[in-house]
C-alpha positions as CSV (number, residue, x, y, z in Angstrom):
1,M,0.0,0.0,0.0
2,K,2.8,2.4,0.9
3,N,4.5,1.7,-2.4
4,W,1.3,2.6,-4.3
5,M,1.0,5.8,-2.3
6,G,4.6,6.6,-3.0
7,L,4.1,6.0,-6.7
8,A,0.9,8.2,-6.7
9,V,2.8,11.0,-5.0
10,L,5.6,10.8,-7.6
11,A,3.2,10.7,-10.4
12,A,1.3,13.7,-9.1
13,F,4.6,15.6,-8.7
14,G,5.7,14.7,-12.2
15,A,2.4,15.8,-13.6
16,A,2.6,19.1,-11.7
17,Q,6.1,19.6,-13.1
18,A,5.1,18.8,-16.7
19,Q,2.0,21.1,-16.5
20,E,3.5,23.9,-14.4
21,V,1.8,27.3,-15.0
22,E,3.6,30.0,-13.1
23,D,1.8,33.1,-11.7
24,W,5.2,34.8,-11.4
25,N,8.9,34.2,-11.5
26,A,12.2,35.9,-10.9
27,K,15.4,35.1,-12.9
28,L,18.9,36.5,-12.6
29,Q,21.9,36.5,-14.9
30,S,25.4,38.0,-14.7
31,T,28.0,37.9,-17.4
32,Y,31.6,39.0,-17.3
33,I,33.7,38.9,-20.4
34,W,37.5,39.6,-20.6
35,Q,39.3,39.9,-24.0
36,A,42.8,40.7,-25.1
37,K,44.1,41.7,-28.6
38,P,47.8,41.4,-29.4
39,S,49.3,44.1,-31.6
40,I,48.5,44.0,-35.3
41,R,50.0,45.1,-38.5
42,S,49.0,48.7,-39.0
43,L,50.4,50.7,-42.0
44,Y,48.3,53.7,-41.0
45,E,45.5,54.6,-38.6
46,G,42.6,57.0,-38.6
47,A,40.3,58.4,-36.0
48,H,38.0,55.3,-36.2
49,S,40.6,52.6,-36.6
50,L,41.2,49.4,-34.6
51,Q,44.3,50.3,-32.7
52,G,47.6,48.7,-33.8
53,A,48.9,48.4,-30.3
54,R,47.9,45.5,-28.0
55,E,44.8,46.0,-25.9
56,K,42.7,44.6,-23.2
57,S,38.9,44.9,-22.7
58,Y,36.2,43.8,-20.3
59,S,32.4,44.0,-19.9
60,F,30.0,43.2,-17.1
61,T,26.3,43.0,-17.1
62,A,23.8,41.8,-14.5
63,T,20.1,41.5,-15.1
64,A,17.1,40.7,-13.0
65,A,14.0,39.5,-14.9
66,F,10.6,39.6,-13.2
67,G,7.5,38.2,-14.7
68,V,3.9,38.2,-13.4
69,R,0.7,36.8,-14.8
70,L,-2.0,39.5,-15.1
71,G,-4.7,37.1,-16.4
72,K,-5.0,33.7,-17.9
73,S,-3.4,34.8,-21.2
74,T,-1.6,38.1,-20.3
75,E,1.9,38.4,-18.8
76,L,4.0,41.4,-17.8
77,Y,7.8,41.5,-17.7
78,F,10.3,43.9,-16.1
79,D,14.1,43.8,-16.4
80,P,16.3,46.2,-14.5
81,E,20.0,45.9,-15.6
82,V,23.4,47.2,-14.8
83,A,26.3,47.3,-17.2
84,Q,29.9,48.5,-17.3
85,G,32.9,47.9,-19.5
86,V,35.9,49.2,-21.4
87,P,35.8,48.3,-25.1
88,L,38.7,47.6,-27.5
89,S,39.7,50.7,-29.4
90,G,36.8,52.8,-28.1
91,L,34.4,50.4,-30.0
92,V,35.5,51.5,-33.5
93,G,37.4,49.9,-36.3
94,L,35.4,46.8,-36.9
95,A,32.0,45.7,-38.2
96,G,32.2,42.4,-36.4
97,F,32.8,43.7,-32.9
98,T,34.1,40.9,-30.7
99,N,31.8,41.2,-27.7
100,G,28.1,41.2,-28.1
101,E,27.6,42.2,-24.5
102,M,29.5,45.5,-25.1
103,A,27.0,48.3,-25.3
104,R,27.8,51.5,-27.1
105,T,27.3,53.4,-23.9
106,S,29.7,51.2,-21.8
107,G,32.0,52.9,-19.4
108,A,34.2,52.1,-16.4
109,N,31.5,53.0,-14.0
110,P,28.4,50.8,-13.5
111,T,25.2,52.2,-15.1
112,F,21.8,51.1,-14.0
113,Y,18.8,51.3,-16.4
114,R,15.6,49.6,-17.4
115,A,16.3,47.1,-20.1
116,R,12.7,45.7,-20.7
117,L,9.2,46.5,-19.6
118,F,6.7,44.8,-21.9
119,A,3.4,42.9,-22.0
120,R,2.6,39.6,-23.8
121,H,-0.9,38.5,-24.6
122,V,-1.6,35.0,-26.1
123,I,-4.7,34.2,-28.0
124,G,-5.3,30.5,-28.3
125,L,-6.6,29.1,-31.6
126,S,-6.7,25.4,-30.9
127,D,-7.6,23.0,-28.1
128,D,-4.2,21.3,-28.2
129,T,-1.6,22.8,-25.9
130,E,2.1,22.6,-25.3
131,D,4.2,23.2,-22.2
132,I,6.4,26.3,-22.2
133,A,9.3,26.0,-19.8
134,P,10.1,28.8,-17.4
135,A,13.0,31.1,-18.4
136,M,14.1,34.7,-18.3
137,N,11.2,36.8,-19.6
138,Q,9.0,33.6,-19.9
139,L,6.6,32.3,-17.3
140,G,6.0,28.6,-17.2
141,S,2.9,28.3,-19.3
142,K,0.6,26.1,-21.4
143,Y,0.0,27.8,-24.7
144,A,-2.3,26.6,-27.5
145,T,-0.2,24.9,-30.2
146,R,-1.9,27.3,-32.8
147,R,-1.9,30.8,-31.4
148,I,-1.4,34.5,-31.9
149,T,1.0,36.3,-29.6
150,L,0.9,40.1,-29.2
151,T,3.9,41.8,-27.6
152,S,4.3,45.5,-26.8
153,G,6.5,47.7,-24.7
154,N,10.2,48.2,-24.1
155,L,12.4,45.3,-25.3
156,S,15.0,44.2,-27.9
157,V,13.9,43.5,-31.5
158,L,16.1,40.4,-31.2
159,D,13.9,39.1,-28.4
160,I,11.3,38.3,-31.1
161,F,13.1,38.3,-34.5
162,D,16.0,36.3,-36.0
163,A,16.1,33.6,-33.4
164,N,18.5,30.6,-33.9
165,Q,19.1,28.0,-31.3
166,F,22.8,27.7,-32.2
167,N,23.9,31.3,-32.4
168,H,21.7,34.0,-30.9
169,D,22.9,34.7,-27.3
170,P,26.4,36.3,-26.6
171,R,26.0,35.4,-23.0
172,S,26.2,31.7,-23.7
173,Q,27.1,31.2,-27.4
174,F,29.1,33.1,-30.0
175,L,30.3,36.6,-28.9
176,N,30.8,38.4,-32.3
177,W,28.2,40.9,-33.2
178,T,27.9,39.6,-36.8
179,V,27.6,36.0,-35.7
180,M,24.9,36.4,-33.0
181,T,22.6,38.0,-35.7
182,H,22.8,39.2,-39.3
183,G,25.6,41.7,-39.6
184,A,23.5,43.7,-42.2
185,Y,20.4,43.7,-39.9
186,D,20.2,47.4,-38.9
187,F,17.4,46.8,-36.4
188,A,15.9,49.6,-34.5
189,A,17.6,50.1,-31.1
190,D,19.1,52.6,-28.7
191,A,22.8,52.5,-28.0
192,R,22.2,49.7,-25.4
193,G,20.3,47.5,-27.9
194,Y,16.7,48.2,-26.7
195,T,13.7,50.1,-28.1
196,W,9.9,50.5,-27.8
197,G,7.4,49.0,-30.1
198,A,4.9,46.2,-30.8
199,A,4.8,42.9,-32.6
200,A,2.3,40.2,-33.6
201,E,3.1,36.6,-34.2
202,Y,1.0,33.7,-35.6
203,Q,2.3,30.2,-34.8
204,G,0.9,26.8,-35.8
205,D,1.1,23.8,-38.1
206,G,4.9,24.2,-38.5
207,W,4.6,27.8,-39.7
208,A,5.1,31.2,-38.0
209,L,4.6,34.7,-39.2
210,R,5.8,37.7,-37.3
211,A,5.5,41.5,-37.9
212,G,6.6,44.4,-35.8
213,R,7.2,48.1,-35.7
214,F,9.8,49.7,-33.3
215,I,11.0,53.3,-32.8
216,Q,14.4,54.5,-33.9
217,P,17.0,56.6,-32.0
218,K,16.9,60.3,-32.7
219,E,20.5,60.2,-33.9
220,P,22.5,57.3,-35.2
221,N,23.6,54.9,-32.5
222,Q,22.6,57.1,-29.6
223,L,20.5,56.6,-26.5
224,A,17.6,59.0,-27.0
225,L,14.7,57.5,-28.9
226,D,12.3,59.2,-31.3
227,S,8.8,58.5,-30.1
228,R,7.1,59.4,-33.4
229,I,6.4,55.8,-34.3
230,G,4.2,56.7,-37.2
231,R,6.9,58.8,-38.9
232,H,10.3,57.3,-37.9
233,Y,10.4,53.6,-37.3
234,G,11.9,50.2,-38.1
235,D,9.5,47.6,-39.6
236,Q,10.2,43.9,-39.9
237,V,8.4,40.9,-41.2
238,E,9.6,37.3,-40.7
239,V,8.2,34.0,-42.1
240,E,9.3,30.8,-40.4
241,R,8.9,27.2,-41.6
242,R,9.8,24.2,-39.3
243,Y,10.5,20.8,-40.9
244,E,12.2,17.5,-40.3
245,I,14.5,15.8,-42.8
246,G,14.9,12.6,-40.8
247,K,14.5,11.0,-37.4
248,E,15.6,13.6,-34.7
249,M,16.8,16.0,-37.5
250,P,14.5,19.0,-37.2
251,G,15.3,22.2,-39.0
252,V,14.0,25.8,-39.3
253,V,14.2,28.3,-42.2
254,R,13.4,32.0,-41.5
255,V,13.1,34.7,-44.1
256,L,13.4,38.2,-42.6
257,A,12.8,41.6,-44.3
258,Y,13.2,45.0,-42.7
259,R,12.6,48.6,-43.6
260,N,13.8,51.6,-41.7
261,R,12.4,55.1,-42.1
262,T,14.1,58.1,-40.4
263,I,16.4,61.0,-41.1
264,M,19.6,59.4,-42.4
265,A,22.6,60.4,-44.5
266,R,23.1,59.0,-47.9
267,Y,26.6,58.0,-49.0
268,D,26.1,59.4,-52.5
269,D,25.0,62.8,-51.1
270,A,28.1,63.0,-48.9
271,L,30.3,62.1,-51.9
272,A,28.6,64.7,-54.1
273,L,29.0,67.5,-51.5
274,A,32.6,66.6,-51.0
275,A,33.3,66.8,-54.8
276,A,31.5,70.1,-55.0
277,T,33.3,71.7,-52.1
278,G,36.7,70.0,-52.4
279,S,36.3,68.6,-48.9
280,T,36.3,65.2,-47.2
281,P,33.0,63.4,-47.3
282,S,30.9,64.1,-44.2
283,L,27.7,62.2,-43.3
284,D,26.8,64.8,-40.6
285,A,26.6,67.4,-43.3
286,V,24.0,65.6,-45.4
287,R,21.8,64.1,-42.6
288,T,19.0,66.4,-43.4
289,A,16.1,64.4,-45.0
290,E,14.0,61.3,-44.3
291,Q,15.3,58.2,-46.0
292,S,14.4,54.6,-46.2
293,K,16.6,51.6,-45.8
294,V,15.7,48.0,-46.6
295,G,17.2,44.6,-46.2
296,V,16.3,40.9,-46.7
297,G,17.9,37.9,-45.2
298,V,17.6,34.1,-44.7
299,N,18.3,32.3,-41.4
300,L,18.7,28.5,-41.3
301,E,19.2,26.0,-38.4
302,Q,19.5,22.3,-38.8
303,A,20.0,19.5,-36.3
304,F,22.0,16.6,-37.6
305,T,21.9,14.6,-34.3
306,P,20.4,15.4,-30.9
307,D,23.8,16.8,-29.9
308,F,25.1,18.5,-33.1
309,G,23.6,21.1,-35.5
310,G,24.6,23.7,-38.0
311,F,23.4,27.2,-39.0
312,L,23.6,29.7,-41.8
313,R,22.6,33.4,-42.0
314,A,22.8,35.6,-45.1
315,M,21.5,39.1,-45.5
316,R,21.7,41.9,-48.1
317,A,20.8,45.6,-47.3
318,D,20.5,48.3,-50.0
319,G,23.7,50.0,-48.7
320,K,22.6,53.5,-49.8
321,T,22.3,55.0,-46.3
322,E,24.4,55.1,-43.2
323,T,24.3,52.6,-40.4
324,Y,21.7,53.9,-38.0
325,A,21.4,51.5,-35.0
326,F,23.6,48.4,-35.4
327,T,26.9,47.9,-37.2
328,E,28.5,48.7,-40.5
329,A,27.8,45.8,-42.9
330,D,25.7,46.1,-46.1
331,R,26.0,42.4,-46.9
332,S,26.7,39.6,-44.4
333,L,27.2,35.8,-44.4
334,T,27.7,33.5,-41.4
335,F,27.7,29.8,-41.1
336,G,29.0,27.2,-38.6
337,G,28.0,24.6,-36.1
338,S,27.5,23.8,-32.4
339,A,28.0,20.6,-30.5
340,K,27.0,19.4,-27.0
341,G,29.6,17.7,-24.9
342,A,27.7,14.5,-24.7
343,M,29.4,13.6,-28.0
344,W,32.7,13.3,-26.1
345,G,31.5,12.3,-22.7
346,R,31.1,15.7,-21.1
347,P,27.3,16.4,-21.3
348,F,27.4,19.9,-19.8
349,D,30.1,21.2,-22.2
350,A,29.6,22.8,-25.6
351,L,31.7,23.7,-28.6
352,G,31.0,26.2,-31.3
353,V,32.7,27.1,-34.6
354,A,31.6,29.9,-37.0
355,L,32.9,31.8,-40.1
356,A,31.5,35.2,-41.1
357,S,32.1,37.5,-44.0
358,N,30.9,41.2,-44.0
359,M,30.9,43.5,-47.0
360,L,30.2,47.1,-47.9
361,S,28.3,48.7,-50.8
362,A,30.3,50.6,-53.4
363,S,29.2,54.1,-52.2
364,H,30.0,53.1,-48.6
365,R,33.5,52.1,-49.6
366,R,34.1,55.3,-51.6
367,V,33.2,57.5,-48.5
368,L,35.8,55.6,-46.4
369,A,38.4,55.5,-49.2
370,A,38.1,59.3,-49.5
371,G,39.0,59.7,-45.9
372,G,35.4,60.1,-44.5
373,L,34.4,58.9,-41.1
374,T,31.3,56.8,-40.5
375,F,30.0,56.0,-37.0
376,F,32.4,53.0,-36.5
377,L,34.9,53.2,-39.4
378,G,37.5,55.5,-40.7
379,D,41.2,54.6,-41.3
380,G,41.8,57.7,-43.3
381,Q,42.0,55.7,-46.5
382,L,40.9,52.2,-47.6
383,N,42.3,49.2,-49.5
384,Y,39.0,47.5,-49.5
385,A,38.5,43.8,-48.8
386,S,35.7,41.9,-47.1
387,E,36.0,41.6,-43.3
388,Q,36.4,37.9,-42.6
389,I,35.9,36.4,-39.1
390,F,36.6,33.1,-37.5
391,E,35.3,32.4,-34.0
392,T,35.3,29.3,-31.8
393,Y,34.3,28.8,-28.2
394,Y,34.4,26.0,-25.7
395,A,32.0,26.3,-22.7
396,L,32.0,24.1,-19.6
397,S,29.8,24.1,-16.5
398,P,31.8,23.3,-13.3
399,L,28.8,24.2,-11.1
400,R,25.1,24.3,-11.6
401,G,24.2,27.7,-13.1
402,L,27.8,28.6,-13.8
403,T,29.3,28.5,-17.3
404,V,32.9,29.3,-18.1
405,S,33.7,29.8,-21.8
406,F,37.0,30.3,-23.6
407,D,36.7,32.2,-26.9
408,F,39.0,32.9,-29.8
409,Q,38.4,35.1,-32.8
410,H,40.6,35.9,-35.8
411,I,39.6,38.8,-38.0
412,K,41.1,39.3,-41.5
413,N,40.9,42.8,-43.0
414,P,39.5,44.5,-39.9
415,G,37.4,47.5,-40.8
416,Y,37.4,46.2,-44.4
417,N,41.0,47.3,-44.9
418,A,43.5,44.9,-46.4
419,D,46.3,47.2,-45.2
420,R,45.6,46.4,-41.6
421,G,45.6,43.2,-39.5
422,P,44.8,40.4,-39.3
423,A,43.8,40.7,-35.6
424,S,43.4,38.0,-33.0
425,F,41.2,38.2,-29.9
426,F,41.4,35.9,-26.9
427,G,38.5,35.9,-24.4
428,V,37.2,34.3,-21.2
429,R,33.5,34.5,-20.3
430,L,31.9,33.8,-16.9
431,H,28.1,33.5,-17.0
432,V,25.8,32.8,-14.0
433,E,22.1,32.3,-14.4
434,N,19.4,30.9,-12.1
C-alpha cells in the first residue's frame, strides 16, 4: 500500500512539473567577459581605426528579470539591468565587434537602467496545448499549439526576430556581433540595444509569421529614442517554416525583411557634397532628410543529431544610407555549427565554430576611401576587402548555473581594410544564471 501511495505522489509531482503554470517568476543573470588583442600590422591609422597596439577589454552585465501573470493569457515582464565595460579601441574599427555584451554606452562606472518593460498576450486558436518552460522573460505556461502572440513595450527586437538555437545569445554562445545575428540587420535600437514597439506573431502547423514596428534613435547609435512611431520607425516581417528531414533531425528556415524610415545620411550625397566643395565626405553634413533603408535575409538552423547542429545566415541591405542602429555591414554571411559535450562524454560542455564575412556597398566604400568617417569606421584611406571572421568557443559548467567559456576570434581585413591586420582576440566569459 505504501509503495502505491509513493508512486501516486511521484506521479502527481511529475504531472505538476510537466504542467506547471507560473503566476510569477524571478530570474537573474550575470556575465563577465574579458578579452585581449595582441598588436596588429597597421600601415596607418585614422580616427576610427582598430588600434595597432595590444589592448585589453572587459564587460560586465547583471540583469534581474521579473514576470507576473495579469490574467489567464496576459503576462507582464520587467528587467532592470546594470552594465559597465571598457571596449577595445573605443568600440570602433570593426563591423564584427568581438563582444556582443559590449553596449555602445559602456563605461568604467556601473550604469543602472531599465532594459525591458513589456506585456505579452496570447490568443489560443486550438484546443491542443504545449508546455512552455520557465525562463528569463518567460513564465512557465501552457499555450495553444496554434496561437497569436501580441507583444508591446520596451524590449529588444532580437527578443522576437531572427532567433536561432545555435547562435543568438552572446551570454552563452558566440560573442561576435555579426555572428549572433545578421551583420547587415540594422534593427531599431538605442545605444544599449533596446527600443519600444509592438509585434504580432501567428504560430501553428509548422509555420510562423511575425511582424513588428519599433522606434528609432533620434541620432545614429545614440540613447535617446524618437517616439514618433508613425513617422520614424523600423518595420520587420519574418516568415518561419519548421520541418524535419529525418529522425531527430529538425530544421528551421526563416526569411526576414526590414525597412527603416528616419532622417539618415546617404553616402552618395556625402560624396557629391565633397566633390562640389573639395572637402572630405561628411555624413553629418547631409543628414537632413527622411530616407528609407531595406534589407532581406535568410536564417537556417539544422540539427544533424540530438547533440550537433549547423546554422547559416545571409542578408543583403541596400547599402545606400548610413548605419543607423547596429553595425557597419551592407552584406553579411555567417555559417557554422555547435555541438554538445555529450558527444565526447562531457554532457554539460559545448563547442561552437563559426565563419563570417561582412561586405560594404560601393558608395559606402568610396566614402571611407576618400577619408570620410562613418560611425564605426575611418582609417583615413581604404584598401577594400571583405571583413572575414573566424570564431570558436568552448564552454563548460563546473557548477550548476555557472558556465565558463574560452573564446578565440581571428579577423582578417579589420574594418574592411587589407592594409591592416589580421587581428586575433582571446577571451574568457563567466556566466551565472538561475
